[in-house]
N, C-alpha and C positions, 0 to 999 in steps of 0.2 A: 511530430504533435508539437513539440515545443516551441519548434518556430511557428508554427501558426499560430498558437496562442500568444506568443509575441508580439506577431504579425498586426493580430487582430484585439491587443491588447485583453485578450482576455483572461481568468482563473481557472484555475486545475481543479478539480473535486475527484476525491478516491471515492470508495464504494458507503463510508463511513458518514459521509458529506463533510469531509474536511478539505478546509479550501488552500491554496495554495500559488503562491505566482510562481509565472512559467520557467523556471530556473530551472535546472541540473539538480542541483545541490538539495533543493525545497522537494523533488519528485520524488530522488533517492532515499530520503527520510520517510516518505508517503509509501514507497516500495517497500522498504526493510521493514515497515509495521503491519503490514498484509502477512494476511492467514498464509496466501499463494507463496509469497519467501519464505514465510515460517518454514511450509511445506517441505519445501524444494532444499533448502538447507540443510533439514531433518528430518525427513519424514515418518523414522519412530518416533522421537519424541513429542514431535505435532498430533502423531496420532494418540500417542500415551496422553499427552495436555488434554486432549479435546475430548476423552474417553472420561478423563479424573475432570473434567470440567473447567479447568483452568484456560480454556481457550474455547469462544461461542464463536458459533458460524451466523453468520450473518446474510 
């Protein structure tokens, strides 16, 4: 996807509307800020934070 975005001069956008250039480091930052990554990294902490309102589902 990153290569296609570079080829066609696209920007990439996450579900929150954040735009980044099609560079691996920029995309990696978006991934690390995502709820999906937080869940995969530590499901119990994610669910606890979700239940206590520290994380919002969008």
